[in-house]
Backbone as CSV, one residue per row, in Angstrom:
resi,resn,N_x,N_y,N_z,CA_x,CA_y,CA_z,C_x,C_y,C_z
1,MET,0.825,-1.211,0.000,0.000,0.000,0.000,0.863,1.266,0.000
2,LEU,1.953,1.252,0.818,2.842,2.409,0.889,3.471,2.695,-0.467
3,MET,3.923,1.622,-1.140,4.533,1.785,-2.456,3.524,2.324,-3.455
4,ARG,2.281,1.880,-3.346,1.213,2.339,-4.245,0.971,3.839,-4.053
5,ILE,0.920,4.281,-2.786,0.696,5.691,-2.488,1.875,6.534,-2.960
6,LEU,3.091,6.029,-2.716,4.297,6.766,-3.100,4.384,6.935,-4.611
7,SER,4.136,5.862,-5.347,4.202,5.947,-6.816,3.105,6.860,-7.347
8,SER,1.932,6.876,-6.694,0.847,7.772,-7.105,1.252,9.226,-6.897
9,ALA,1.891,9.508,-5.755,2.322,10.872,-5.454,3.349,11.358,-6.473
10,ILE,4.309,10.498,-6.782,5.338,10.855,-7.766,4.695,11.074,-9.141
11,GLY,3.756,10.187,-9.477,3.069,10.313,-10.753,2.295,11.609,-10.873
12,LEU,1.652,12.031,-9.777,0.889,13.278,-9.783,1.802,14.489,-9.956
13,ILE,2.950,14.447,-9.316,3.912,15.551,-9.444,4.367,15.682,-10.895
14,ILE,4.688,14.550,-11.510,5.112,14.557,-12.909,3.981,15.055,-13.808
15,LEU,2.757,14.589,-13.516,1.600,15.000,-14.309,1.387,16.509,-14.224
16,PHE,1.452,17.076,-13.019,1.302,18.513,-12.836,2.354,19.258,-13.654
17,ALA,3.587,18.792,-13.579,4.679,19.463,-14.281,4.459,19.448,-15.787
18,ILE,3.990,18.327,-16.310,3.799,18.191,-17.754,2.637,19.047,-18.251
19,LEU,1.493,18.982,-17.552,0.305,19.695,-18.010,0.434,21.207,-17.876
20,LEU,1.356,21.666,-17.048,1.536,23.098,-16.855,2.614,23.685,-17.760
21,THR,3.233,22.827,-18.578,4.284,23.300,-19.477,3.695,23.669,-20.838
22,ASP,4.557,24.059,-21.778,4.078,24.436,-23.108,3.779,23.194,-23.950
23,LYS,3.206,23.407,-25.130,2.694,22.324,-25.961,3.762,21.315,-26.416
24,PRO,4.943,21.748,-26.877,5.928,20.753,-27.335,6.272,19.705,-26.281
25,ILE,6.417,20.128,-25.026,6.741,19.184,-23.951,5.560,18.254,-23.698
26,LEU,4.341,18.797,-23.756,3.151,17.972,-23.558,3.041,16.929,-24.660
27,TYR,3.286,17.341,-25.908,3.229,16.387,-27.015,4.272,15.282,-26.836
28,PHE,5.478,15.697,-26.462,6.554,14.716,-26.293,6.226,13.751,-25.170
29,ALA,5.757,14.277,-24.031,5.419,13.422,-22.890,4.283,12.471,-23.238
30,THR,3.271,12.983,-23.959,2.152,12.135,-24.371,2.627,11.053,-25.325
31,ALA,3.545,11.418,-26.225,4.086,10.434,-27.160,4.851,9.337,-26.429
32,VAL,5.635,9.736,-25.418,6.391,8.756,-24.633,5.446,7.791,-23.926
33,VAL,4.425,8.353,-23.252,3.448,7.517,-22.556,2.701,6.637,-23.553
34,GLY,2.338,7.218,-24.708,1.619,6.459,-25.727,2.423,5.291,-26.264
35,VAL,3.687,5.534,-26.568,4.554,4.471,-27.092,4.758,3.381,-26.038
36,MET,4.962,3.782,-24.795,5.131,2.795,-23.721,3.855,1.968,-23.533
37,GLY,2.712,2.652,-23.556,1.448,1.935,-23.411,1.169,1.025,-24.584
38,LEU,1.488,1.497,-25.791,1.267,0.673,-26.985,2.183,-0.549,-26.977
39,LYS,3.411,-0.371,-26.506,4.318,-1.514,-26.403,3.774,-2.541,-25.411
40,GLU,3.200,-2.062,-24.301,2.588,-2.975,-23.338,1.436,-3.750,-23.989
41,PHE,0.640,-3.049,-24.791,-0.474,-3.699,-25.480,0.033,-4.781,-26.425
42,TYR,1.036,-4.444,-27.234,1.578,-5.424,-28.176,2.248,-6.595,-27.451
43,ASP,2.964,-6.309,-26.368,3.606,-7.386,-25.604,2.555,-8.329,-25.028
44,ALA,1.428,-7.753,-24.562,0.352,-8.593,-24.039,-0.233,-9.463,-25.144
45,MET,-0.441,-8.874,-26.303,-1.046,-9.594,-27.417,-0.137,-10.672,-27.999
46,LYS,1.154,-10.587,-27.706,2.079,-11.618,-28.184,1.782,-12.973,-27.560
47,GLN,0.965,-12.983,-26.498,0.560,-14.253,-25.902,-0.385,-15.006,-26.832
48,LYS,-1.045,-14.275,-27.734,-2.041,-14.875,-28.612,-1.752,-14.687,-30.100
49,SER,-0.900,-13.708,-30.444,-0.657,-13.412,-31.854,0.757,-12.852,-32.024
50,ASN,1.004,-12.248,-33.168,2.335,-11.705,-33.441,2.195,-10.327,-34.093
51,PRO,1.786,-9.311,-33.315,1.547,-7.977,-33.889,2.814,-7.359,-34.462
52,LEU,2.631,-6.419,-35.382,3.749,-5.719,-36.005,4.132,-4.548,-35.094
53,SER,4.830,-4.858,-34.038,5.086,-3.890,-32.972,5.836,-2.655,-33.458
54,LYS,6.925,-2.848,-34.195,7.739,-1.708,-34.623,6.949,-0.766,-35.513
55,THR,6.181,-1.328,-36.433,5.373,-0.499,-37.334,4.352,0.311,-36.549
56,GLY,3.646,-0.341,-35.644,2.640,0.345,-34.834,3.242,1.418,-33.953
57,LEU,4.381,1.138,-33.343,5.017,2.095,-32.439,5.489,3.340,-33.193
58,ILE,6.012,3.153,-34.382,6.478,4.295,-35.183,5.313,5.211,-35.536
59,PHE,4.243,4.632,-36.035,3.090,5.444,-36.422,2.424,6.081,-35.205
60,GLY,2.408,5.378,-34.079,1.823,5.933,-32.870,2.570,7.162,-32.397
61,ALA,3.905,7.075,-32.390,4.728,8.200,-31.947,4.600,9.382,-32.901
62,VAL,4.635,9.112,-34.199,4.518,10.188,-35.199,3.180,10.903,-35.064
63,TYR,2.109,10.131,-34.888,0.779,10.727,-34.791,0.672,11.673,-33.597
64,ILE,1.114,11.247,-32.429,0.982,12.087,-31.235,1.890,13.312,-31.310
65,LEU,3.122,13.115,-31.779,4.055,14.236,-31.853,3.578,15.310,-32.824
66,LEU,2.887,14.882,-33.870,2.424,15.830,-34.884,0.904,15.963,-34.849
67,ILE,0.334,15.929,-33.648,-1.114,15.908,-33.488,-1.792,17.091,-34.160
68,GLU,-1.143,18.256,-34.159,-1.757,19.428,-34.783,-1.870,19.269,-36.293
69,LYS,-0.921,18.555,-36.883,-0.966,18.328,-38.326,-1.889,17.174,-38.694
70,PHE,-2.076,16.230,-37.757,-2.933,15.076,-38.014,-4.201,15.153,-37.169
71,ASN,-4.795,16.360,-37.114,-6.024,16.532,-36.357,-7.093,15.570,-36.854
72,LEU,-7.882,15.020,-35.916,-8.885,14.021,-36.279,-9.905,14.548,-37.278
73,TYR,-10.048,15.867,-37.346,-11.020,16.445,-38.258,-10.416,16.785,-39.617
74,GLU,-9.131,16.631,-39.747,-8.456,17.029,-40.969,-8.177,15.824,-41.864
75,GLY,-8.075,16.093,-43.157,-7.785,15.023,-44.111,-6.429,14.394,-43.896
76,ASN,-5.514,15.132,-43.252,-4.179,14.586,-43.011,-4.221,13.333,-42.152
77,PHE,-5.196,13.249,-41.243,-5.305,12.059,-40.404,-5.664,10.851,-41.253
78,VAL,-6.549,11.037,-42.203,-6.923,9.943,-43.106,-5.724,9.509,-43.933
79,ILE,-4.934,10.487,-44.371,-3.731,10.158,-45.143,-2.777,9.318,-44.301
80,LEU,-2.546,9.749,-43.041,-1.675,8.983,-42.143,-2.216,7.570,-41.952
81,LEU,-3.519,7.456,-41.762,-4.130,6.150,-41.541,-3.978,5.262,-42.768
82,LEU,-4.156,5.831,-43.947,-3.998,5.066,-45.186,-2.549,4.590,-45.352
83,ILE,-1.605,5.466,-45.015,-0.185,5.076,-45.088,0.103,3.945,-44.102
84,MET,-0.496,4.038,-42.910,-0.301,2.981,-41.919,-0.874,1.659,-42.414
85,PHE,-2.094,1.700,-42.972,-2.693,0.491,-43.535,-1.775,-0.112,-44.594
86,LEU,-1.269,0.747,-45.471,-0.390,0.279,-46.548,0.867,-0.350,-45.975
87,ALA,1.494,0.324,-45.005,2.729,-0.187,-44.400,2.498,-1.524,-43.714
88,VAL,1.392,-1.644,-42.985,1.080,-2.890,-42.285,0.917,-4.037,-43.270
89,PHE,0.190,-3.795,-44.343,-0.040,-4.877,-45.304,1.203,-5.200,-46.122
90,ILE,2.059,-4.209,-46.347,3.339,-4.495,-47.009,4.168,-5.438,-46.142
91,VAL,4.170,-5.166,-44.840,4.936,-6.011,-43.923,4.402,-7.442,-43.907
92,ILE,3.065,-7.601,-43.834,2.539,-8.976,-43.774,2.656,-9.689,-45.116
93,ILE,2.733,-8.923,-46.200,2.972,-9.553,-47.512,4.399,-10.074,-47.574
94,ILE,5.350,-9.219,-47.144,6.759,-9.623,-47.179,7.036,-10.749,-46.187
95,ASN,6.427,-10.650,-44.995,6.656,-11.656,-43.944,5.399,-12.489,-43.705
96,HIS,4.818,-12.998,-44.796,3.553,-13.724,-44.674,3.669,-15.027,-43.893
97,LYS,4.876,-15.537,-43.753,5.047,-16.765,-42.975,5.055,-16.482,-41.465
98,GLU,5.323,-15.237,-41.102,5.375,-14.865,-39.689,4.135,-14.091,-39.234
99,HIS,3.521,-13.335,-40.152,2.387,-12.488,-39.794,1.174,-12.804,-40.664
100,ASN,-0.010,-12.524,-40.131,-1.243,-12.737,-40.879,-2.198,-11.569,-40.659
101,ILE,-3.420,-11.679,-41.180,-4.376,-10.587,-41.099,-4.775,-10.284,-39.649
102,THR,-4.766,-11.295,-38.789,-5.059,-11.065,-37.378,-4.003,-10.169,-36.741
103,ASP,-2.738,-10.412,-37.084,-1.653,-9.575,-36.573,-1.805,-8.135,-37.051
104,ALA,-2.207,-7.974,-38.319,-2.412,-6.635,-38.867,-3.551,-5.924,-38.132
105,SER,-4.631,-6.644,-37.878,-5.789,-6.060,-37.190,-5.435,-5.619,-35.779
106,ILE,-4.685,-6.448,-35.065,-4.279,-6.114,-33.692,-3.344,-4.915,-33.684
107,THR,-2.458,-4.839,-34.673,-1.535,-3.703,-34.768,-2.291,-2.396,-34.908
108,ILE,-3.268,-2.372,-35.797,-4.052,-1.160,-36.035,-4.977,-0.863,-34.848
109,THR,-5.556,-1.907,-34.264,-6.412,-1.720,-33.089,-5.629,-1.086,-31.943
110,GLY,-4.409,-1.546,-31.726,-3.571,-0.983,-30.668,-3.283,0.489,-30.899
111,PHE,-3.039,0.860,-32.155,-2.795,2.258,-32.511,-3.983,3.129,-32.109
112,PHE,-5.186,2.676,-32.420,-6.381,3.442,-32.059,-6.610,3.404,-30.549
113,TYR,-6.517,2.224,-29.968,-6.832,2.047,-28.545,-5.933,2.888,-27.648
114,VAL,-4.667,2.939,-27.951,-3.737,3.666,-27.085,-3.457,5.078,-27.608
115,CYS,-2.919,5.177,-28.815,-2.400,6.462,-29.277,-3.485,7.456,-29.678
116,VAL,-4.479,7.011,-30.429,-5.527,7.946,-30.842,-6.334,8.423,-29.631
117,LEU,-6.734,7.481,-28.762,-7.499,7.881,-27.584,-6.673,8.775,-26.660
118,LEU,-5.406,8.445,-26.458,-4.552,9.244,-25.574,-4.295,10.632,-26.147
119,SER,-4.306,10.754,-27.468,-4.023,12.044,-28.097,-5.062,13.102,-27.748
120,TYR,-6.214,12.680,-27.221,-7.229,13.655,-26.826,-6.802,14.461,-25.610
121,VAL,-5.807,14.002,-24.871,-5.309,14.792,-23.732,-4.718,16.111,-24.224
122,PRO,-3.749,16.092,-25.150,-3.260,17.386,-25.655,-4.314,18.149,-26.458
123,LEU,-5.261,17.440,-27.095,-6.319,18.127,-27.837,-7.196,18.944,-26.887
124,VAL,-7.516,18.382,-25.713,-8.274,19.136,-24.708,-7.445,20.305,-24.200
125,ARG,-6.176,20.060,-23.970,-5.288,21.119,-23.466,-5.219,22.289,-24.445
126,ASN,-5.395,22.043,-25.724,-5.292,23.083,-26.741,-6.579,23.894,-26.913
127,LEU,-7.671,23.472,-26.280,-8.931,24.201,-26.375,-8.840,25.533,-25.618
128,PRO,-9.730,26.484,-25.914,-9.779,27.700,-25.089,-10.017,27.326,-23.622
129,ASP,-9.193,27.866,-22.743,-9.219,27.512,-21.318,-8.921,26.025,-21.105
130,GLY,-8.250,25.422,-22.055,-7.941,23.998,-21.962,-7.050,23.645,-20.799
131,GLN,-6.260,24.627,-20.311,-5.404,24.376,-19.149,-6.227,24.054,-17.908
132,PHE,-7.515,24.445,-17.924,-8.414,24.110,-16.821,-9.214,22.841,-17.121
133,TYR,-9.721,22.733,-18.346,-10.590,21.610,-18.678,-9.834,20.280,-18.770
134,VAL,-8.535,20.327,-19.067,-7.781,19.082,-19.207,-7.756,18.296,-17.904
135,TRP,-7.860,19.008,-16.763,-7.834,18.318,-15.470,-9.087,17.497,-15.236
136,LEU,-10.174,17.835,-15.949,-11.398,17.051,-15.796,-11.185,15.593,-16.201
137,ILE,-10.290,15.372,-17.150,-10.004,14.001,-17.582,-9.547,13.161,-16.398
138,PHE,-8.601,13.687,-15.660,-8.002,12.939,-14.557,-8.883,12.962,-13.313
139,ILE,-9.601,14.063,-13.113,-10.515,14.139,-11.971,-11.625,13.113,-12.109
140,VAL,-12.202,13.014,-13.295,-13.275,12.043,-13.539,-12.753,10.612,-13.438
141,ALA,-11.669,10.324,-14.158,-11.153,8.951,-14.220,-10.644,8.472,-12.866
142,TRP,-9.776,9.245,-12.242,-9.182,8.796,-10.981,-10.136,8.979,-9.812
143,GLY,-11.039,9.954,-9.905,-12.073,10.088,-8.883,-12.987,8.872,-8.884
144,SER,-13.353,8.433,-10.083,-14.194,7.242,-10.220,-13.463,6.000,-9.714
145,ASP,-12.192,5.883,-10.077,-11.397,4.733,-9.618,-11.298,4.710,-8.095
146,THR,-11.050,5.885,-7.501,-10.907,5.978,-6.044,-12.207,5.611,-5.342
147,GLY,-13.316,6.174,-5.833,-14.608,5.878,-5.234,-14.975,4.410,-5.352
148,ALA,-14.711,3.833,-6.522,-15.015,2.415,-6.730,-14.189,1.537,-5.795
149,TYR,-12.924,1.918,-5.596,-12.041,1.130,-4.731,-12.478,1.216,-3.265
150,LEU,-12.703,2.445,-2.782,-13.027,2.632,-1.364,-14.402,2.063,-1.010
151,VAL,-15.403,2.378,-1.814,-16.752,1.886,-1.530,-16.830,0.376,-1.754
152,GLY,-16.185,-0.091,-2.807,-16.188,-1.526,-3.063,-15.500,-2.313,-1.964
153,LEU,-14.431,-1.709,-1.409,-13.685,-2.377,-0.348,-14.494,-2.487,0.934
154,THR,-15.310,-1.480,1.223,-16.053,-1.449,2.485,-17.470,-2.009,2.381
155,LEU,-18.127,-1.778,1.242,-19.527,-2.169,1.119,-19.803,-3.190,0.020
156,GLY,-18.810,-3.424,-0.796,-19.026,-4.278,-1.959,-19.260,-5.742,-1.622
157,LYS,-20.353,-6.282,-2.108,-20.657,-7.707,-1.962,-21.040,-8.312,-3.314
158,ALA,-22.105,-7.756,-3.899,-22.562,-8.260,-5.199,-21.544,-7.901,-6.273
159,LYS,-21.110,-8.890,-7.049,-20.098,-8.683,-8.072,-20.697,-8.010,-9.308
160,LEU,-19.893,-7.158,-9.948,-20.338,-6.448,-11.140,-20.151,-7.295,-12.392
161,CYS,-18.919,-7.727,-12.630,-18.599,-8.579,-13.789,-17.597,-9.635,-13.336
162,PRO,-18.038,-10.639,-12.601,-17.106,-11.594,-11.999,-16.248,-12.360,-13.004
163,ASP,-16.761,-12.578,-14.207,-15.983,-13.319,-15.207,-14.879,-12.470,-15.820
164,ILE,-15.029,-11.154,-15.731,-14.048,-10.247,-16.320,-13.110,-9.692,-15.262
165,SER,-13.687,-9.157,-14.184,-12.899,-8.570,-13.110,-13.539,-8.939,-11.775
166,PRO,-13.093,-10.018,-11.142,-13.736,-10.553,-9.932,-13.826,-9.586,-8.757
167,LYS,-12.942,-8.600,-8.679,-12.928,-7.699,-7.527,-13.908,-6.541,-7.658
168,LYS,-14.398,-6.284,-8.839,-15.309,-5.155,-9.036,-16.714,-5.508,-8.565
169,THR,-17.329,-4.562,-7.851,-18.660,-4.794,-7.291,-19.634,-3.722,-7.766
170,ILE,-20.927,-4.024,-7.606,-21.959,-3.054,-7.968,-21.866,-1.831,-7.060
171,ALA,-21.646,-2.077,-5.772,-21.500,-0.964,-4.829,-20.307,-0.090,-5.204
172,GLY,-19.226,-0.715,-5.630,-18.048,0.031,-6.059,-18.338,0.889,-7.277
173,ALA,-19.119,0.340,-8.216,-19.476,1.099,-9.415,-20.292,2.333,-9.047
174,VAL,-21.234,2.170,-8.138,-22.048,3.297,-7.684,-21.177,4.307,-6.930
175,GLY,-20.275,3.804,-6.105,-19.363,4.681,-5.373,-18.480,5.480,-6.308
176,GLY,-18.007,4.851,-7.354,-17.189,5.548,-8.342,-17.961,6.660,-9.009
177,LEU,-19.212,6.406,-9.315,-20.069,7.415,-9.942,-20.271,8.618,-9.007
178,LEU,-20.561,8.347,-7.727,-20.793,9.418,-6.764,-19.532,10.248,-6.525
179,PHE,-18.399,9.583,-6.381,-17.134,10.290,-6.172,-16.812,11.171,-7.378
180,SER,-17.063,10.654,-8.559,-16.787,11.407,-9.772,-17.620,12.686,-9.806
181,ILE,-18.900,12.579,-9.491,-19.783,13.753,-9.470,-19.299,14.771,-8.446
182,ILE,-18.992,14.303,-7.239,-18.561,15.203,-6.160,-17.261,15.905,-6.529
183,PHE,-16.290,15.148,-7.064,-15.000,15.740,-7.421,-15.152,16.785,-8.527
184,VAL,-15.983,16.486,-9.525,-16.190,17.432,-10.626,-16.891,18.687,-10.110
185,LEU,-17.872,18.511,-9.240,-18.597,19.650,-8.678,-17.661,20.548,-7.868
186,ILE,-16.810,19.942,-7.058,-15.841,20.720,-6.272,-14.890,21.479,-7.200
187,TYR,-14.403,20.794,-8.228,-13.451,21.422,-9.157,-14.095,22.589,-9.899
188,MET,-15.323,22.392,-10.376,-16.009,23.473,-11.092,-16.295,24.647,-10.172
189,SER,-16.626,24.378,-8.922,-16.866,25.458,-7.950,-15.600,26.266,-7.723
190,ILE,-14.458,25.581,-7.696,-13.168,26.264,-7.536,-12.882,27.147,-8.753
191,LEU,-13.146,26.618,-9.949,-12.906,27.392,-11.177,-13.759,28.653,-11.202
192,ILE,-14.997,28.531,-10.770,-15.905,29.673,-10.781,-15.502,30.705,-9.732
193,LYS,-15.157,30.243,-8.544,-14.873,31.157,-7.435,-13.500,31.814,-7.534
194,TYR,-12.481,31.033,-7.885,-11.117,31.546,-7.826,-10.532,31.919,-9.184
195,TYR,-11.109,31.422,-10.266,-10.567,31.715,-11.591,-11.570,32.449,-12.478
196,ASP,-12.701,32.827,-11.890,-13.708,33.623,-12.588,-14.153,32.963,-13.903
197,MET,-14.268,31.645,-13.889,-14.731,30.906,-15.064,-16.247,31.010,-15.170
198,ASN,-16.738,31.121,-16.384,-18.180,31.213,-16.616,-18.700,29.854,-17.084
199,ILE,-19.219,29.066,-16.143,-19.766,27.747,-16.459,-21.252,27.762,-16.122
200,ASN,-22.070,27.815,-17.143,-23.521,27.876,-16.940,-24.036,26.591,-16.297
201,ASN,-24.882,26.754,-15.260,-25.490,25.614,-14.570,-24.424,24.576,-14.205
202,HIS,-23.455,25.010,-13.433,-22.315,24.134,-13.145,-22.719,22.897,-12.337
203,ILE,-23.793,22.978,-11.570,-24.242,21.790,-10.831,-24.768,20.741,-11.807
204,GLY,-25.578,21.195,-12.776,-26.069,20.268,-13.791,-24.947,19.706,-14.640
205,MET,-23.968,20.546,-14.965,-22.818,20.086,-15.748,-22.001,19.065,-14.969
206,ALA,-21.854,19.297,-13.667,-21.107,18.354,-12.831,-21.818,17.004,-12.774
207,LEU,-23.139,17.034,-12.672,-23.915,15.786,-12.677,-23.749,15.054,-13.997
208,LEU,-23.830,15.797,-15.090,-23.708,15.187,-16.419,-22.319,14.607,-16.648
209,ILE,-21.294,15.442,-16.414,-19.919,15.002,-16.658,-19.509,13.910,-15.679
210,GLY,-19.868,14.084,-14.405,-19.503,13.091,-13.404,-20.164,11.753,-13.648
211,THR,-21.442,11.768,-14.030,-22.167,10.518,-14.249,-21.689,9.796,-15.509
212,LEU,-21.774,10.490,-16.650,-21.365,9.854,-17.905,-19.866,9.540,-17.900
213,GLY,-19.084,10.458,-17.318,-17.641,10.243,-17.269,-17.276,9.009,-16.462
214,SER,-17.946,8.815,-15.323,-17.667,7.651,-14.494,-18.056,6.358,-15.211
215,ILE,-19.200,6.375,-15.871,-19.631,5.182,-16.619,-18.614,4.842,-17.703
216,ILE,-18.188,5.870,-18.452,-17.200,5.656,-19.512,-15.866,5.213,-18.921
217,SER,-15.487,5.804,-17.794,-14.251,5.427,-17.116,-14.259,3.951,-16.733
218,GLN,-15.366,3.495,-16.182,-15.470,2.100,-15.757,-15.520,1.149,-16.951
219,ILE,-16.093,1.608,-18.057,-16.053,0.807,-19.279,-14.612,0.643,-19.743
220,GLY,-13.840,1.753,-19.677,-12.428,1.681,-20.052,-11.646,0.730,-19.172
221,ASP,-11.957,0.744,-17.874,-11.310,-0.166,-16.930,-11.641,-1.620,-17.264
222,LEU,-12.912,-1.875,-17.548,-13.340,-3.237,-17.881,-12.776,-3.680,-19.229
223,ALA,-12.621,-2.735,-20.161,-12.038,-3.070,-21.463,-10.613,-3.584,-21.292
224,ALA,-9.853,-2.913,-20.418,-8.489,-3.366,-20.142,-8.505,-4.736,-19.470
225,SER,-9.475,-4.955,-18.594,-9.592,-6.251,-17.915,-9.908,-7.367,-18.914
226,VAL,-10.743,-7.055,-19.907,-11.060,-8.040,-20.949,-9.801,-8.431,-21.708
227,ILE,-8.986,-7.428,-22.032,-7.734,-7.703,-22.749,-6.808,-8.574,-21.903
228,LYS,-6.681,-8.212,-20.621,-5.801,-8.991,-19.737,-6.337,-10.401,-19.529
229,ARG,-7.638,-10.535,-19.441,-8.250,-11.860,-19.291,-7.978,-12.701,-20.531
230,TYR,-8.100,-12.086,-21.700,-7.890,-12.801,-22.963,-6.437,-13.237,-23.115
231,THR,-5.510,-12.346,-22.752,-4.091,-12.653,-22.915,-3.501,-13.382,-21.707
232,GLU,-4.319,-13.567,-20.659,-3.929,-14.318,-19.468,-2.738,-13.691,-18.733
233,ILE,-2.807,-12.363,-18.572,-1.776,-11.663,-17.803,-2.440,-10.954,-16.628
234,LYS,-1.668,-10.684,-15.585,-2.204,-9.989,-14.404,-2.142,-8.482,-14.584
235,ASP,-0.997,-7.984,-15.035,-0.801,-6.559,-15.276,-0.130,-6.370,-16.630
236,PHE,-0.283,-5.175,-17.189,0.351,-4.876,-18.471,1.852,-4.659,-18.323
237,GLY,2.300,-4.291,-17.119,3.719,-4.044,-16.904,4.005,-3.834,-15.435
238,GLU,5.226,-3.368,-15.142,5.641,-3.154,-13.756,6.303,-1.799,-13.570
239,ILE,6.063,-0.879,-14.506,6.768,0.399,-14.463,6.301,1.274,-13.307
240,MET,5.057,1.072,-12.836,4.528,1.866,-11.729,4.280,0.946,-10.539
241,PRO,5.177,0.928,-9.561,5.033,0.036,-8.405,3.676,0.187,-7.723
242,GLY,3.014,-0.940,-7.522,1.711,-0.917,-6.875,0.555,-0.713,-7.835
243,HIS,0.860,-0.309,-9.070,-0.186,-0.039,-10.050,-0.060,-0.909,-11.299
244,GLY,1.135,-1.400,-11.580,1.341,-2.179,-12.790,1.995,-1.356,-13.878
245,GLY,1.468,-1.479,-15.085,2.043,-0.764,-16.215,1.305,0.524,-16.548
246,ILE,1.720,1.147,-17.635,1.089,2.374,-18.098,-0.401,2.159,-18.340
247,LEU,-0.746,1.092,-19.038,-2.148,0.840,-19.373,-2.978,0.483,-18.146
248,ASP,-2.353,-0.073,-17.129,-3.081,-0.365,-15.894,-3.519,0.925,-15.201
249,ARG,-2.765,1.981,-15.374,-3.084,3.256,-14.726,-3.860,4.188,-15.641
250,PHE,-3.686,4.041,-16.943,-4.317,4.956,-17.887,-5.492,4.333,-18.632
251,ASP,-5.903,3.119,-18.243,-6.969,2.442,-18.990,-8.262,3.251,-19.028
252,SER,-8.641,3.831,-17.904,-9.870,4.622,-17.875,-9.671,5.990,-18.518
253,ILE,-8.476,6.545,-18.399,-8.183,7.853,-18.988,-8.305,7.797,-20.508
254,LEU,-7.911,6.672,-21.103,-8.009,6.524,-22.559,-9.432,6.740,-23.041
255,PHE,-10.407,6.282,-22.265,-11.804,6.407,-22.676,-12.402,7.752,-22.258
256,VAL,-11.942,8.296,-21.147,-12.511,9.546,-20.631,-12.031,10.753,-21.439
257,ALA,-10.789,10.735,-21.911,-10.228,11.890,-22.624,-11.077,12.312,-23.832
258,PRO,-11.479,11.396,-24.722,-12.345,11.821,-25.829,-13.684,12.367,-25.348
259,PHE,-14.239,11.766,-24.296,-15.513,12.228,-23.747,-15.410,13.678,-23.281
260,ILE,-14.353,14.009,-22.541,-14.170,15.373,-22.045,-13.971,16.340,-23.209
261,TYR,-13.250,15.897,-24.221,-13.019,16.767,-25.381,-14.340,17.142,-26.052
262,TYR,-15.166,16.146,-26.324,-16.390,16.414,-27.071,-17.454,17.116,-26.223
263,ILE,-17.552,16.770,-24.960,-18.551,17.444,-24.122,-18.129,18.889,-23.863
264,THR,-16.832,19.143,-23.833,-16.344,20.513,-23.661,-16.618,21.352,-24.906
265,THR,-16.309,20.799,-26.067,-16.487,21.555,-27.311,-17.952,21.706,-27.684
266,LEU,-18.787,20.737,-27.366,-20.183,20.765,-27.790,-21.117,21.463,-26.810
267,ILE,-20.770,21.429,-25.512,-21.691,21.957,-24.498,-21.121,23.114,-23.701
268,ILE,-19.903,23.008,-23.246,-19.353,24.023,-22.341,-18.885,25.263,-23.088
269,LEU,-18.097,25.074,-24.151,-17.529,26.225,-24.858,-18.569,26.910,-25.758
């Protein structure tokens, strides 16, 4: 437990430092985390297949580092994706005895699952007042995780998805939802009071973001559990003592980041 708390504290310090810096450092840090997480995904999948790890890692890093040029709304992203498809199939054609269409599919899936979803962190940061809204990603995801853990530990009896994640409970899921709402409400109140932010109906927004965000966060957590169950591994890695690998800590963030981006652009801004 002590190691888990210590690694969390160190991680938060690093996170604060990165999110408060300028865009090039944020892109680089996101690319590093993305490549590490994608490597964990490919290493896990090697238990069942033979993904094109080097090809996927190269495209993942390029995409995040040049996120402004490969914006999801721009044609350049489609061009990058088409080049990636071409490169993947060239590799499996040349190495058809070692790789097959399943390997190609997993390679591309990993790119989307880790790098594209993670890229929404700098995309949120780049929005007007994004230096404030980007924290909602982590407040929702980790608030939900904390609530699910604490409530599930004390009150959890009925299992949520025992075949996928035996420790998760219905009470924990509800606790995660409540914690997420409370944390978002507190954060929005701080923004309004101390930073003079104009957030219309912030209580309703906190309910909406906290509720949907927690549900999406828990789906992301369960998605990672499905992958680990399929590949028969306990954790994606050991880089974070007490937490496992990058994907073990960022599994819910991957799903929450796009949600915060779109709800911010469509409703708040």
